[in-house]
LUMVEXVEX-229915 format. One record per residue: residue in one letter; z, x, y of N, C-alpha, C in turn. Coordinates in steps of 0.05 Angstrom, whole numbers, plus 5000, padded with zeros to 4 digits. Atoms other than C-alpha are relative to their C-alpha. Layout:
<mipas>
aZXYZXYZXY
...
</mipas>
This chain:
<mipas>
m497249974995442948604992499649865022
t498549954974443148625066499749495011
l499050184982445547895105498549895010
q502150124997440147415125499949945033
t499950184990443646955169499750055039
h501349884974443347435231499150184999
p501949934988438147855258501550375003
a498349814994444448485270502250074984
s498750045032447548365193500150305003
v498949765023449749045156498549934968
d500549925026447049245090503350124988
t495349755015454449395049499750214987
e500349725027450149815006499050285006
t501549884983447750195058501450075021
l497649774978453150485106502150184991
d498149755002456150985074500150235032
g499949924974457451335141499350005016
a501749944972456251095186502249775025
v498650184976459850795257499749875008
l501750304992459150045266501149955029
t499250134956459949815355501549834996
p498850135011463149385358498049655005
e503350204995456048985387499649934970
q501949975016453749115312501849774978
l498050085023460848875279500349635017
a498650214979461248175327497549744991
p501150205018455247725292500549974966
l499450065041458547915216502649885021
m497450114988465147725250499249684998
e501850274990461747015275499349934971
w500550085021459146935208501849964986
a496850065017465346995171501949925010
r497250144986469146615219498549664982
g502750225011464246035190501349924971
r498449985020467346285123502949824985
k497350275000473045835124499149744981
l500450155017473245445065502549784987
c497850225020479745095046503150005012
d496249984994487945085060500350184978
y498049745021492345545024502949875000
k497850035007500045544997500350225003
v498549744995504046215007502549924991
s496650095018510446254957501350244994
t497749725012514846834936500649974975
r499949855026515347114867501850284992
f498649735007520447604834499850064970
f500549885029519747954767502750224993
d498149805009525648324736499650244983
f500249725014524848924689501950265006
e498949825004527749464669498950305005
a500249684996525650334682502050184995
y497449875005529850904647501949935004
g496050135000536050474636501549805032
k498150204988536350164702498849725002
p501650154989534749544730498749925026
f501950094970529249284786498349744992
t502150234991525248704815497750025012
q503049994976518748654839499849775015
a501450294980517348234901497049925003
a502750035002510747904911499449715011
i502150144997506947454950497449875004
l502549995017501847144927499449675027
f501750284980496846594980497549944977
e501550255018493246064936498449695012
p501550234974487245734972499449814973
e498750205012487045084957496850004975
t501949915020478945234931499750235006
p500349615019477245974894497049895014
l502350024999471546224915498550114985
i502149975018466546264867497350255002
v501949995004461546874861499450094982
d501350005028456447084816501649854978
g498650045007461246684775502649954992
r497449945015467146894773502149955028
k497750094980472846734818501850295015
v498849904980476647214865502850155013
v497149965007482147584857501750265013
v499749754990485448124900503150035004
i497149874995491648574900499450195007
g499649834984494548874947502150055005
s498349974998500949214977500550135026
e500449914979503149445036500950185021
g500449904989503849805087503850215004
g497949795005509050525107503049965003
s496450005010515150165130501449534999
d499550354987513549365118500649934961
n501250065017514448955061499049744983
g501450315002509148495057499949935025
r500650214991510847985101497550145022
g502349864977505248395152498049844989
f501350085013501048085111498349715002
l499750354989502747345123499749875038
k501249964974502347565199499950165010
d500849584985501048245254503249865010
n497150004994507548315294499249765038
k499350104976504247805360499749714983
g500650205009505447275305497249824996
r503550155012496847185290500450074963
e499650115024495447005220499450294993
g499349665019495547735168496649894993
v502349975024490447915106500249744983
g499650255023492947335068499449885001
p500750244989492046735109497150015005
y503349895005484747105123498949874978
l500649975025483147175057499849684980
a499750215021485446545025499149785010
r501850094982482346175084497050034981
r502249815020476646425044499849894979
g499450085041477546224970500950195001
i499949875008479646834957503650074999
t498450015000486046924912500950225010
f499249704992491047484948502250055001
m498149905009496847754915502550345015
t498349724989501548304952502750104983
l498449905019506348774913500950075020
c498649854985511749014954502850204995
r499149585020513949754936503049874988
l497450054999521549674905501250065022
g497349944978527649744947499049785026
r499450024957524649375011500849845004
w499150214995525148724998503349905001
n496850025001532648505024500149674989
f499250085022535248094972502449765013
f497450035000541347945007499249645030
s500850094976537547575058499949654994
d502950335020535546745068497749935013
d503349924994528146945100500349914973
e502350095015523146695062498950404979
l500749765010520647385056501950234999
g497649735002526747835054500250275028
s499849864969527147965123503950205010
w497749885006532448535142499549885034
d500350064966532748255224503350074996
n496250044981540548135215502050284976
v498149755000542548885183498850225013
p500249754979542249455229498750244996
l501749805008536749865236500650314988
e498249715013541750625223501149944973
t498750055029544650215151499049824979
r501850075017539450035119498150164967
m499849995021538450155051498149834977
p501050135028534250014990502649804986
i498650095013535449474942499349884989
f501149895018533049624876499049624987
h500550295016534048834839501049775024
r498750254983536748194858502649924988
g496650025006543048294818501550175013
q497549724980546148864867501649845005
k497150064983552648644887499349955028
g501350014962550948844961499250285003
f501349714996549149475000501150094995
w499149625012550550184982500950025019
g497649984965556850305019499950425005
s501049804974557351015066501450144967
d498649755018561151284994497350194982
q503449885011553251394967498550125013
f502449784983549751805017501150095027
v500149894984550052195074498350015029
v502050194985546952085140499750335024
t500649724984543352745173496549935019
d503250004985537952925216497350014998
y503649995007530452875211498850234997
e501049674989528253585190498249964978
a502350035024522253305138498750155014
i502549924994515553575142498549854998
s503050145016511953105107499149815019
s501150064978511052655175500350095025
h498949964969510952635246499849945018
t501350254987510252075273503449815015
g497550144984517852005302502549744988
s497750155023522451835250503350095005
e497649964993529851935263502249955006
q497549855014534552025218500249974969
c500649935018535152125149503749824981
r498350065018540451755084499450164978
v500949885025541152175025502450034977
a498750045022544252064961502050224999
k497949815005551052474953499349954965
p500849935029549152844885502949914983
g497950215025551852414823501249675002
s499450254980552651784866497649784974
e503450105010548451144831499349945016
f503350054988543751054885498750204987
q500849715012541951844866497949914969
k501350115040541251544784497249785009
h503150134992536850984819498850084997
l502349784988532851424859498850054982
a502049825000531751794808498149914967
a501450255023529851194753498649965021
l502150024984524651054811497250145006
t501849935000519251354781496950005009
p501750234997512251254796499549894984
v501050125013510650984734501349715000
t497750225004517150534741498149785020
s500350124990513650284798497049845006
m502550075014506550194766501049664980
r499350095016510649844716500749625013
g500050304964512949324782498149774995
f502750104973505649164802498350004965
e500250085035503649074725500849884998
t498450295015508848544712499049745020
a501150084980507248214779497549964990
m502050015000500048194760498849914986
a501250135032499648044691501249694999
s498950405000503247324711496349835023
l502450124986495947244758498650054987
v501549885010491147524721499450184985
d500849775019488247914663497950095013
p501849874994484748444684497450004985
t503249905027478848494620498949655012
d501750244995477547834642496749995033
k502449834979470247824664500249705005
g500150144968471247184708500749985017
t498350024973474947424754498650335007
l500649804988472547894798503050115019
l497149814994478348404811499750175027
l499649774971479648804879502550125001
y498049944995485749224899499650145033
y499049944971487849344976502750065011
g497449924986493549745008499750105011
f499249904967495349815072500350344999
s498649705000496350585094501650124971
t499549995035501150765041500549914980
g500150175028501050214996496949964990
g502349875016494250474985500250174977
t499849835025496551034937501049844992
y498650045031500950644896496849804988
l501550025024494050244878498450024994
w501249795024490350784863500750154983
a497649925035495850964815499749744978
l501850255016494550304791497249944992
a503649955006486950374788499750154976
n500049775026488750944742500049954986
r500050125023491850554693500449764993
t500850435001489549794702497350055023
p502549844981481749964733499149715010
p501650354990479449284783496550094991
d503449915009472249284782499850125032
g501149954984472449444861504050085008
i496949904991478349854916499049915031
l500650114968477549414990500850265014
g497849924973480149895045499250035025
y500750014977481049965108503550125008
g498049874988486450455135502250124976
t498750025035487850605060500750384998
a498649565003491251375042499149944976
s500549905024489251594983501850094971
l499049855021491051904918503050355006
p497849814982497652444927498550255013
v501749704998492353114917498149945020
s500950084978488252704975500750065021
q498849924974493552855026500250194994
y499749805005495053425007496950325002
a502149854986488053685005499550085033
f501649994981486253485080503750215020
r497749864990493753765099499150375002
s500849815010491654395069496450125016
a504450034994484354295099501550125034
a498750064970489254345176502750324998
g499049674990492755095155502849864986
n497449965008498354725123501549834966
y499350005025501754845057502949954984
r496849935007509254715060500649824989
s498450165004510154035037499249984969
v499950005028508554184972503950124988
y498249895015515854394965502849965014
e497550224998520653865007500549964983
q498250065019526253684982500149655016
s499850264994524652915000500449704980
m500850185025526152544932502649795005
f497550105003533252264952500549965025
r499450084967533052075022498749735011
v500950144979532451465067498450095023
r501249904982527351555118500449785025
q499950244988529951065184497350075024
r503150004975522850895222501549805019
g500750174979524750665285498349905026
l501850044972522350495353497750205016
p501649795006519951235363496550014986
d501449995024516251175297498849705010
f501150284999513350465316497550105034
t501549904984510750655389497750214995
y503649825008506451235355497149845003
f501350125013502850725324498749785036
n500050284978502550195392498950205028
t500349754987501350805438497649845030
e501850184980495350275485500949755004
v497550204995500749805487501950005026
p498650074977503649595552503250004979
e496649855015511649745535501049714999
a497750225014514548975553497449774971
e501750285019507848665499501050284970
r498949785015511049355452502249954990
l497250005019517249185453501149734994
a499350205002516348415443499150014976
m502249985018511948715386502350084985
w497349985024517849065356502149764992
e498750215018522248505349499349824969
e501050115046518148235294499150224992
a500249925026516648845264502750144984
s495749865009525049055251499849794993
k499750215017524048505211499250024965
a499449785026521648955160501450244999
p498249875017525149395119500450315030
r501449714984522050035174503150164992
f498949645018524850605116498050094988
k501449865014521751005072501550114984
n498749805009523951295019499150204964
h501849995017521751404947496950064993
e503649895002513851404969499750225005
d502049884990514352015009499650164983
t500049845023515252434958496650004994
f503550095019509352084912498150135015
m501550064986504551944976499650335004
h501549844976505352665015499050324975
f500049795019504753074946502350244985
n497449815001511753354946501150084970
i499349975032511153614878501750154989
a498349845000516054124873502949694999
a497850274993521153404901498849834973
q500250205031517752974840501050144973
t499250065016519453404796501950054981
e495850114994526953544813500149744986
a499550075003527152914809500049934965
l501750005030523652784739502550134980
l498349815017527653374703503350005004
r497950234991534153054744501549774980
l498850415027533952294698500250174990
w501249985020530952784644504250104990
n497949945008538253064640503349925014
d498050055000542652554655501249844981
d500250135015545252144621499949554987
f501150295009542751354620497549954998
m502750105006535851394604499949944966
p498450065035535351034530497450134982
a500949845014533851354474496749964995
e505050055002526051004466499350205027
d502349884978523851374533501750384998
r499349735011527852064500498850044987
e500649775019525852124445495649994999
k502249934981518352074486499250344997
g500949704989519752854502499250025027
l499449854978521153184563496050065018
v503050074993513253344567498549735014
h501250144998511752654561500249755030
l498450184968515752404628498750155012
l501649914969512552934674497449974995
t502549955003506552934649498449685010
e500150345008506152024650500249985038
n499250034959509152104734498050225009
l502049864985505252674750496849985003
s503849995002497952494723499949865029
l500850254981498651784773499750285028
m500849964974497952354831497050225002
f503049905008490552534811499049704986
p501650185012484452144793499950004971
g500650015019483351934728497350004990
d502250114992477251814693499649714990
r500850174989478051154685499349845026
l500550084977476451044748496749965008
g503550085002469551104734498849664995
s501050334996468650424725500249845022
v499050064966471650244799497150095019
a501750034982466750074860502950055024
v498849984982469450314926499149955030
f500550174973469449964991500850195024
e498249994979472950345051498549995026
l501450094971472650255122503450215018
y498249874974476650655183499649975020
g499849854966478550685257499550265000
t500449764984475551205289502150035014
k497649914988481751275328503549904987
d498049975011485951275268502250145015
e498549844987492351545285501150274982
v499349635024494951875211497050084979
l501250075030488051745168496450055023
p503750094976481451965233498450074981
p503449835022474752105190500250264997
k499349785017476552815187500249994970
s497749995018482752675140497349734976
s500450275019478352015107497450194991
r502849935019471752485088502050204990
i498549835019476653005061500449854971
a498850095028479352495012497949904984
e501450035013472952214997498250174989
g500849935014470052814977503150114980
v497649915022476852854934499649864983
m498850325021476252164898497049894991
s501550125000469651984900497350054977
p501349685036466452524831500949724979
y499650185020470451944799500349725000
c501150184991468151424820497949795007
r504050025008462250884794499150025032
k500250114961461650764881501050045017
y497949894982464051044932498449995026
s500649924956462450865009502249875017
q498149944986465951005069498149925036
a501150044966463850815142504049935016
y498549974982468550805208498549705028
l499150224971471050165265498650055014
e499649864971468750545337501649875010
g497850214976475850355378501549884986
y497950145002480150125326501850174978
h496649874998487250445307498949864962
h498750045035491850445237501649745001
s499050244990493449795245498349714987
i501550184997492249105206500949625016
s499350184979493148665271498149854997
a501750235002489747995271497050155008
d502149964995483548285309498850204976
h502049715008482448915266499849834977
v498850095034484048465200496349875012
e502349944993477448035228497350094999
a502049805003473148585233499850064972
f500649895022475348975168499349754977
g500550345030475348175122497349945012
a502750015002468948105148496950154981
l501249785024465248695119500850094965
w500150095029469348565055498549744993
l500850155013467747965043496249905004
r504749944995459048115070499650154967
a499549885022461048595010499449864980
i500250155012462748134968499049745001
y502450175000458847594977497450244998
d502550034997452448094976500050174972
g499949975022454948324903501450304991
y499649754998457149044924500750174968
f497349835021462549104866499349894969
n500650135036458348864799498450164995
k499949815024457949264749495850105003
t502849884991450349234760498350155018
n501249974959449349424833500950434984
</mipas>
């Protein structure tokens, strides 16, 4: 299955543990540039649903190629989710305005749908990508559904200093829901299963996961990976693509505990919104000159630049997640049909998504990381591989020398070329 087009090509079947140099990547990237097959169209879609008695709207951005790529008789579809402070717009273009992974894949015939995490889309914006640039950074709050009447008022939350322990990337402050507020109730209803219902509702509009005529792949950048892995627990794809991808929450705790950190399981993080400002942005862009970084920040600040419910899920804050589910159970807005299933069902259905399950046994995984990844360095990603690989049909992990925790256009060209090669090689075929 080795690519024959260039003598310096790589065999995606034998990459596990390899560190790929720029010299090794160059001919593969050149080959991938020649794989541009067509133009594409981009559209935004919204899907309304209810979960645990509260309304939600799942936002999605769809990239549709004019000429779909067919490999071994199957149309290639990738379902993605965004990184820790984005709402999916980073997949359209990077912070320098260059084409992102969505156009990269669509121009090569791959249909790509990115699923925005609930609360991240600004439904009060006229911008087609839900920009937050008209909302001051220090007042941004999740918008859970497009029927919401307005932004959450100051009667719904209090502002606190950032004292949490789940992240060290320079968060500035937190806005914490007041006990008994409607904001707190909505956050309680936004369980891991609620997130999965949103993803499944949007995905069902595009593809039938059981269709043998589709090669279905998942990709989540950074914390988006946590949600796509959880989705794979419920709706397994043919394969999981990775670059800078976080694993399931138990993996996060595995590599934190390996470093002696046993605290995050106790963190009370469920009912907060964590502001991610310029210090956080600088943490991931230390090698960029200041003037260039400030220009990039102007584009980056159109994204939400906050995190809320996902902190609890992805950082394995198991005590906080349990508290939130118990508060949901003890409140008065949960529908009878959910309550009739019982408390144990509520707890196990949601908490089980933090762990790999047996349904991953049909999934082939092709993971890539940069050797300079700021939050998932090789040591951490290897621990995650040790947690996840026993559950998967196939698991390969490789590293790109000198690359960061980023989906900037230059990074997309490198990992995108490897993804494309793996797809053409038949890496994800069940017979391999």
